[in-house]
C-alpha positions as CSV (number, residue, x, y, z in Angstrom):
1,M,7.2,16.8,6.6
2,L,6.8,13.2,7.7
3,N,4.1,11.5,5.6
4,L,2.5,8.5,7.3
5,A,-0.3,7.9,4.9
6,G,1.5,6.7,1.8
7,R,3.5,8.0,-1.2
8,E,0.4,9.2,-3.0
9,Y,0.1,12.0,-0.4
10,D,3.6,13.4,-0.9
11,F,4.0,17.0,-1.9
12,G,4.6,16.1,-5.6
13,P,1.6,13.9,-6.3
14,V,-0.9,16.1,-4.4
15,L,0.4,19.2,-6.2
16,F,0.1,17.4,-9.5
17,A,-3.5,16.6,-8.8
18,V,-4.2,20.2,-7.8
19,L,-2.5,21.7,-10.9
20,Q,-4.3,19.2,-13.1
21,D,-7.7,20.5,-12.0
22,C,-6.5,24.2,-12.2
23,E,-5.1,23.6,-15.7
24,H,-8.4,22.0,-16.8
25,R,-10.4,25.1,-15.7
26,R,-7.7,27.7,-16.7
27,R,-8.9,28.2,-20.3
28,S,-12.4,29.3,-19.0
29,L,-11.0,32.0,-16.7
30,P,-10.7,35.7,-17.5
31,P,-7.3,36.9,-18.6
32,D,-7.0,39.4,-15.7
33,D,-4.3,38.3,-13.3
34,A,-6.2,39.1,-10.1
35,E,-9.4,37.4,-11.1
36,A,-7.5,34.4,-12.5
37,A,-5.5,34.0,-9.3
38,A,-8.7,34.1,-7.1
39,K,-10.4,31.5,-9.3
40,L,-7.4,29.2,-9.3
41,A,-7.0,29.5,-5.5
42,E,-10.7,28.5,-5.1
43,T,-10.2,25.5,-7.4
44,A,-7.1,24.5,-5.5
45,R,-8.9,24.7,-2.1
46,E,-11.8,22.6,-3.5
47,K,-9.3,19.9,-4.6
48,L,-7.5,19.9,-1.3
49,A,-10.8,19.6,0.5
50,E,-11.6,16.6,-1.7
51,I,-8.3,14.9,-0.8
52,A,-8.3,15.7,2.9
53,P,-10.9,13.0,4.0
54,C,-8.9,10.4,2.1
55,Y,-5.7,11.4,3.8
56,A,-7.4,11.3,7.2
57,E,-8.8,7.8,6.6
58,A,-5.3,6.7,5.5
59,G,-3.9,7.6,9.0
60,G,-2.1,10.9,8.2
61,S,-1.2,13.5,10.8
62,P,-2.8,17.0,10.9
63,A,0.6,18.7,11.1
64,Y,1.8,17.2,7.8
65,W,-1.5,18.2,6.1
66,R,-1.0,21.8,7.3
67,E,2.5,21.8,5.8
68,L,1.1,20.4,2.5
69,E,-1.6,23.0,2.2
70,S,0.9,25.8,2.9
71,E,3.2,24.4,0.1
72,V,0.4,24.2,-2.4
73,L,-1.5,27.4,-1.7
74,E,1.3,29.8,-0.6
75,T,4.4,28.6,-2.5
76,A,3.4,26.8,-5.8
77,L,0.1,28.4,-6.6
78,P,1.2,32.1,-6.8
79,Q,4.0,31.0,-9.3
80,Y,1.5,29.0,-11.3
81,A,-1.2,31.8,-11.3
82,R,1.0,34.3,-13.0
83,A,2.1,31.9,-15.7
84,A,-1.4,30.6,-16.2
85,A,-2.7,34.2,-16.8
86,A,0.0,34.8,-19.3
87,Q,-0.6,31.5,-21.1
88,T,-4.4,32.2,-21.2
89,R,-3.8,35.7,-22.8
90,L,-1.5,34.0,-25.4
91,E,-4.1,31.5,-26.3
92,L,-6.9,34.0,-26.5
93,D,-4.7,36.2,-28.8
94,S,-3.8,33.1,-31.0
95,Y,-0.2,33.4,-29.8
96,G,0.2,36.7,-31.6
97,L,0.0,35.2,-35.0
98,W,-0.8,37.2,-38.2
99,R,-4.3,36.3,-39.3
100,Q,-4.4,33.6,-36.6
101,G,-2.2,31.3,-38.8
102,D,-4.8,30.8,-41.6
103,P,-3.8,29.1,-44.9
104,L,-3.3,32.5,-46.7
105,S,-0.9,33.7,-44.0
106,R,1.0,30.3,-44.2
107,L,1.4,30.7,-47.9
108,A,2.7,34.2,-47.6
109,L,5.1,33.1,-44.9
110,G,6.3,30.2,-47.0
111,L,7.0,32.4,-50.1
112,G,8.7,34.9,-47.9
113,G,10.9,32.2,-46.4
114,L,11.8,30.9,-49.9
115,A,12.7,34.3,-51.1
116,L,14.8,35.0,-48.0
117,G,16.6,31.6,-48.3
118,G,17.4,32.3,-52.0
119,L,18.9,35.7,-51.1
120,I,21.0,34.1,-48.4
121,V,22.3,31.4,-50.7
122,K,23.2,33.9,-53.4
123,A,24.9,36.4,-51.0
124,P,28.6,36.1,-51.4
125,F,29.5,37.1,-47.9
126,I,27.4,34.2,-46.3
127,P,29.1,30.8,-46.4
128,I,26.1,28.8,-47.5
129,F,26.4,27.2,-50.9
130,D,23.6,24.6,-50.8
131,D,20.4,25.6,-52.6
132,A,18.3,23.3,-50.4
133,F,18.7,25.8,-47.6
134,A,16.1,28.0,-49.3
135,F,13.5,25.2,-49.4
136,V,14.2,24.3,-45.7
137,L,13.6,27.9,-44.7
138,A,10.4,28.1,-46.8
139,A,9.1,24.9,-45.0
140,A,10.0,26.3,-41.6
141,S,8.2,29.6,-42.5
142,F,5.1,27.7,-43.6
143,F,4.9,25.8,-40.3
144,Y,5.8,28.8,-38.2
145,P,2.4,29.0,-36.5
146,E,2.7,25.4,-35.2
147,I,6.3,26.0,-34.1
148,K,5.3,29.1,-32.1
149,R,2.3,27.2,-30.4
150,L,4.5,24.3,-29.6
151,Y,7.2,26.5,-28.0
152,F,4.8,28.4,-25.7
153,D,2.9,25.2,-24.7
154,W,6.2,23.5,-24.0
155,R,7.4,26.4,-21.9
156,H,4.2,26.3,-19.8
157,S,4.4,22.5,-19.3
158,R,8.0,22.9,-18.2
159,L,6.9,25.4,-15.6
160,L,4.4,22.9,-14.2
161,N,6.9,20.1,-14.1
162,R,9.4,22.3,-12.4
163,L,6.9,23.3,-9.6
164,I,6.2,19.6,-8.9
165,T,9.8,18.6,-8.9
166,Q,10.7,21.5,-6.6
167,A,8.0,20.5,-4.1
168,E,9.2,16.9,-4.1
169,R,12.8,17.9,-3.5
170,Y,11.9,20.4,-0.8
171,Q,10.0,17.7,1.1
172,H,12.8,15.1,0.9
173,R,15.4,17.7,1.9
174,Q,13.5,18.5,5.1
175,L,13.1,14.9,6.2
176,P,16.6,14.5,7.8
177,Y,15.8,17.4,10.1
178,V,12.8,15.8,11.7
179,S,13.6,15.4,15.4
180,E,12.6,12.5,17.5
181,A,10.3,14.7,19.5
182,D,8.4,15.8,16.4
183,L,8.2,12.1,15.2
184,D,6.8,11.1,18.6
185,A,4.3,13.9,18.5
186,E,3.1,13.0,15.0
187,L,2.8,9.3,15.8
188,R,0.9,10.0,19.0
189,A,-1.4,12.4,17.2
190,V,-2.2,9.7,14.7
191,S,-2.8,7.1,17.3
192,T,-5.3,9.3,19.2
193,V,-7.4,10.1,16.2
194,P,-10.8,8.4,16.8
195,A,-12.0,6.0,14.1
196,A,-15.1,6.7,12.2
197,V,-18.2,4.9,13.4
198,P,-20.7,3.7,10.8
199,A,-24.3,5.1,11.1
200,K,-26.0,1.7,11.1
201,T,-24.5,-1.4,12.7
202,A,-25.9,-4.7,13.6
203,T,-26.6,-5.5,17.2
204,P,-23.8,-7.7,18.5
205,T,-24.3,-10.7,20.7
206,T,-23.0,-10.9,24.3
207,A,-19.8,-12.8,23.4
208,T,-19.1,-10.6,20.4
209,A,-19.5,-7.4,22.6
210,A,-17.3,-8.8,25.3
211,T,-14.6,-9.7,22.7
212,A,-14.8,-6.3,21.1
213,A,-14.5,-4.6,24.5
214,T,-11.5,-6.7,25.4
215,A,-9.8,-5.9,22.0
216,A,-10.6,-2.2,22.5
217,T,-8.9,-2.1,25.9
218,T,-5.8,-4.0,24.8
219,T,-5.2,-3.0,21.2
220,T,-2.9,-0.1,20.4
221,S,-2.3,1.8,17.2
222,P,-0.1,-0.1,14.7
223,L,1.6,3.2,13.8
224,S,3.0,3.8,17.3
225,I,6.5,2.6,17.8
226,F,6.5,3.5,21.5
227,A,3.6,1.3,22.7
228,P,4.7,-2.0,24.3
229,A,4.1,-5.1,22.3
230,I,1.1,-7.2,23.3
231,T,1.5,-11.0,23.6
232,A,-1.4,-13.3,23.4
233,A,-2.3,-15.2,26.6
234,P,-1.4,-18.9,26.5
235,A,-4.2,-21.3,25.7
236,K,-5.6,-23.5,28.5
237,P,-4.8,-27.2,28.2
238,P,-7.8,-29.3,27.3
239,A,-9.6,-31.0,30.1
240,P,-8.9,-34.8,30.5
241,P,-11.6,-37.2,29.3
242,P,-13.9,-38.7,32.0
243,P,-12.9,-42.3,33.2
244,S,-14.7,-45.1,31.4
245,P,-17.0,-47.4,33.5
246,P,-15.5,-50.8,34.5
247,D,-16.2,-53.8,32.4
248,P,-18.2,-56.5,34.3
249,A,-16.7,-59.4,32.4
250,R,-13.1,-58.3,33.2
251,A,-14.1,-57.8,36.9
252,H,-15.6,-61.4,37.0
253,A,-12.4,-62.8,35.3
254,A,-10.3,-61.1,37.9
255,D,-12.3,-62.6,40.8
256,D,-11.8,-66.1,39.3
257,G,-8.0,-65.6,39.4
258,D,-7.7,-64.9,35.7
259,T,-4.3,-63.1,35.4
260,R,-2.9,-64.7,32.3
261,P,-3.4,-63.2,28.9
262,G,-4.3,-66.5,27.3
263,G,-7.6,-66.9,29.1
264,P,-8.9,-68.1,32.5
265,R,-7.2,-71.1,34.2
266,P,-9.4,-74.1,35.3
267,R,-10.3,-74.3,38.9
268,A,-8.7,-76.8,41.2
269,A,-11.9,-79.0,41.5
270,E,-12.2,-79.2,37.7
271,R,-8.6,-80.2,37.4
272,Q,-9.1,-83.1,39.8
């Protein structure tokens, strides 16, 4: 149940993507329950096969992906398939509406609602004294086809949202029961997955190849919390600069006894 690849690969988002594809193709499926369930299962497997490479590239563990496939294909999809077949039959039958809700049927329903509302208002044993109730009932009868469609579509959408919410809650409730051994196994399984090598790569130089080999032998997976931390080797101090050659003028001045900073002193013969 531990997802190491990101929130977009939780049970809820993945199930939402699968049901979105299934719902897009549902209206083209036959109304038979068995055929519709087989086609929807095929669509769900195709979507999961499309998501699986992205999940592997994001660094997910194989054990979590098996749990995710089981949740989608064995838990959520059978519940959705039955409701999808029933919803498809309703849509093909125009929700059981008389004359498929054409204008003539709406007019007849509106007149029937107006007459029924008038009888209810005039009935002495019904505590309704406002004449506007008859017009409200006539308007509701006129829009009865839309009301029925909206109700059944809302019921189907509520089922889809409930399946997604239940999958998210189930995953989060199982997280506190992940043992340290399972966590260690999943992290080690992720760290041992080989990285994909591109088909065409440029030929590296000798220095680049040596650097890559050194990094490959010393680098560990960033997802592993059990690998020791790697510290960088201290940099070597720069070599001291070579000594500069002696100045001949300074050497001659030193031979003449020039030790004062103001300049050379006169010789004894010159002073006399």
